N, C-alpha and C positions, 0 to 999 in steps of 0.2 A: 364353046358357045352355049348359051342357055337354050332350052327347048322352045319350040313354037308356043306362043301364048304367054311366055314369061316376060314381064317388062324388063327392058334393058336400062340399067343405070350405070353411071360411072363407077368403075371398081374402086375399092378402097386403096388397093395397091396396084401398081402397074405390073410389077414382077414380085411375086411372093415366094420366098424360099422356105420350105418346111424341112427342118433337120430332124429326121425320124419319121417313120411311116407306120406307127402302131395304130391303136384304136383312135386316138385323138387326131393325129396327123392325117390319117387316111380319111377320117370323117370330115375334116376341114376341106380336103381336096375334093371329096365327093360332093360336098355342099356347093363348092364353087363350080364343079362340073355340071351340076343340076341348075344352078341359078345364074352363074357368071358375074355376080356383083361383088365378089370378094377380091379377085385379082384378075388382071388381064392375062397373066401367065403364072402357072404354078410349077415351081421347080422342086423336086423332091430328092433328098439325099439320105442315105442310111449307111450304117457301118457294115452290115451284112450283105454279101453278094447275093445270097438267096433272097433276102428281102427286096433288094433292088430288082431282081429278076421277076419277082411276084408283082411288084408295082407296075412294071412294064406290061405284064400279062393282063392285069386288071384294068389298066388304061385310065386311071383317074388323075394322072399327072401329065402336064404338057411336056415336061422334060425331066429326065432322070439322070443324075450325076453321081458318079462314084466318089469323087473328091468333094468334100464339103467346102473347101476353099474355092473351088471352081463354081460350085452351086450358088454361093452368095454373091458372086460378082454381079454388079449392076442391079441388085435387088434392092427395092426401096422398103421392103418388109421382110424380116427374118424372124421365124418363130421356132424356138427350141421345143421339140416334141419327143425328147429322150429323157431317161431317168435323171433326176436332178444331180445325182452323183457324178454324171458325165459332163456337166456343164462347163466346168473350168477347163478341162482338157480340150473340149471342142472349141471353146472360145479362144484359147491360145492359138489354135490352128487357123481359125477363120478371121481373127481380128484384123490382120494386115490387109485383108481382101474385102472388108466391108465398105460399101459405098458411102461417101460423105452424105450426111442427112438421112441415112437409113434409120428406120425404126426397128429396134430389137425387142422382141417380146418372148414369152414362153407360155407353157401350159402346166407347169409344175405345181404340186400341191403344198410346197413349202415356199415361202417368199423371202424370209430373212436370209436363207442360204443362197438364194438366187442373186440377191443384191450383193451379198458378200463375194460371190464367185465371178459375177459378170461385170459389175460396175468398174472395178479397178482396171479391167482389161479393155474397156470400151475406148475406141479411138475418139479423138476430138470430133464433134459433129454427129456422132452416132447417138441416138436417143433411146434410152432403155425405159421400157414400160412393162413391168412384170404383170402377169395376169394368170388367173386360175379358173378355167371352166369347170364348174362342179357337176360334171356329167361323166358317166362311164358305165361299164359293165365289167363282168369278171373275165371277159375275153380280151385277147391282145393280138397284135400283128396286123398286117395290111388287109387281111380278109375280114377283120372284126368291125371295121368302120361302116357307118351309114350316115346319110346326109341329114337325118332328123335327130341325131344324137343330142344336140344342144337345145332343141325346141323346149321352151318352157322351163329350162334349167337356169340357175344363176351362174354368172361369170363375175368373179371378183377381180377388180383391177386395183393394184397397189402402187399408185404413182410415187415417184421419188419426191422428197420434200421440195426440191428445186427443179423438178422436171418440166419439160416443155408442155404447156397446156394443149397445144395443137396436136402434138404426138399422142397425148393421153386421149384426147377426143377421137382421134383416128382409130385407136385401138378399141375404144368403147363402141364406136360405130361398127367396126369389124364384127365384134361379138353380137351386137344387136342384129346384124344381118345374118348371123348364124342362127338366130332364133332365141338368143339368151336374154334374160333379164339381167342388166348390168348394174353392179354395185361397186362402190369404192371404199377402201379402208386402208389403214396403214399396215405395213408388213407384220409388225409384232402382234397386232390384234388379229389379223388373218390367221397367223400361225397358231394362236391359242384357240380360235374358233374351230378350225379344221381339226385340231388335236382332239377335241371332244366329239365332233359330229362325224368324223371320218377315220382319223388315225387310231383312236382308242377302240372303236368297234372292230376295226381290222385286227388290232393286237389281240383283242378278246377272242375273235374267231380263230386266229392262228393258234392261240393257246388251247382253246377247247378241243380243236381237232388234234393238236399234239397230245393232249391228255388222253383222248380216246384211242389214239394210235399206240400209246404206251401201256394200255391195258393188256392183260394176258390175252393170248390168242383166242381162247374160247369166248371171253367177254367181248373182245373187239369184233368178232364175227357177229355176235348178237346185236351189238350197237349198230353195225352197218345194215343188218337184216331188218331191224325194227326201228330204224331212224325215223323220228317224228318230224313234222314240218319245221319246228324250231331248230333242230340240229341240221336239217337239210339247208336251211337258210344260212347257217354259219358255214357250212361247207362251200356254199356258193361264194360267199365273201372270201373264204380262205383259199379259193382257187385262183386268186388274182395274180397278176404278174410279179414274179419273184424279184427281179432287179429293181423294179419301180418301188416296191414296198420296202425292200432293204434300204434303199436310199432315202425314202421318206423318214423312216425311223431314225436313221443316223443323222439326218440333216434337220430334223425338228425335235431333237432329243429333249431339250429343256421343256418345251410345251407338252410333249407327250408324257414325260416323266411327272410333270406337275399334275396333269389330268389323271394319270394312272394312280398317283398317290391319293387323290381325292376319291377316285372310284374304289380303291382298296379300302379306305376308311368306311365308305358307305356299304361296301359288300360285307365287311366285318360286322357292321351294325345290323345289317339284314340277317346275317348268320346268328348273331346273339338273339335277335327277336324270334327266330325260329327255335333256337335252343330253349329259350325261356317262355315260349308260348305267348309272345306279345302280339296278340291278334291285331290290335289297333295300328301298330307300326306296320305290320305286313299289309293290311288293307290300304293304308295310306300310300305305300309305295306302289301297289298295284293300280290304285286310282290315279296316281300321278302319271304312270305310264300310259294309261288310257287317255288322259288329258293331252299329253304330248302327241299321241297318235291322232286324236281328233283335230288338234291344231295343224298338223301336217296335211291332213285331208282338206281342211278348209283353205289352206294356202296352195292347194293343188301340188304339193311336194311329196305325195305319198306313192 
């Protein structure tokens, strides 16, 4: 139930099943616990017994189920909140138990692979509406979530070409109530966009930290001791969830490799400018970086 003083509206879903209780899943559940307008009942399931025990202790779910097949029974909304590489296996397990007319969605940061893995296994009458809330931190697990995680952040919905418009609008409304600004685009465009704004920066962060770790012992200790803010920012990004990012790279490989190739060419050009003292080129790149930063600040995305 929402706290006193919070207006009560009809929930988007009567029974919402969250498969996974990490940062995103636990934040959705906490948002509903605070406001009560996402679902009448939130059922949480997860693979790890330790995670389920912690969810019970934290108390943000109305019901906790060990078996995902049992958790999805009679749910009119089901959201995958696990690494995208686990989708197909989970879907094979729950598909026979999904309620007719249920809306199936997710929070993964790749969308082509989601459609590839879920759509062929969807029973007749179950409506798939992929989505990607572009919000997060470097923390993971049920303790990491908080109800305002999605406030002012974008959520991208990628409707199927012949998808149910009512189901799409329901998912859009769900994320609006989470506090998100909701946009729609096709899955292929989404995967290219996130490859440059999210996946490539993480790839670079993991690589820089790996390079630092491969230095000789004496140099590595100096790097850690005198780490400047730029390096510290990379370490924050690089401390993200291992399973999630492994699956992101493997399931969005074409778009990531395309953006990596573009970046590599630009990095080589920057290197040549430094080598040959091409001041104008260097200044241009720095100024373009400052311009992008100003644009993010103006859009309140900084």
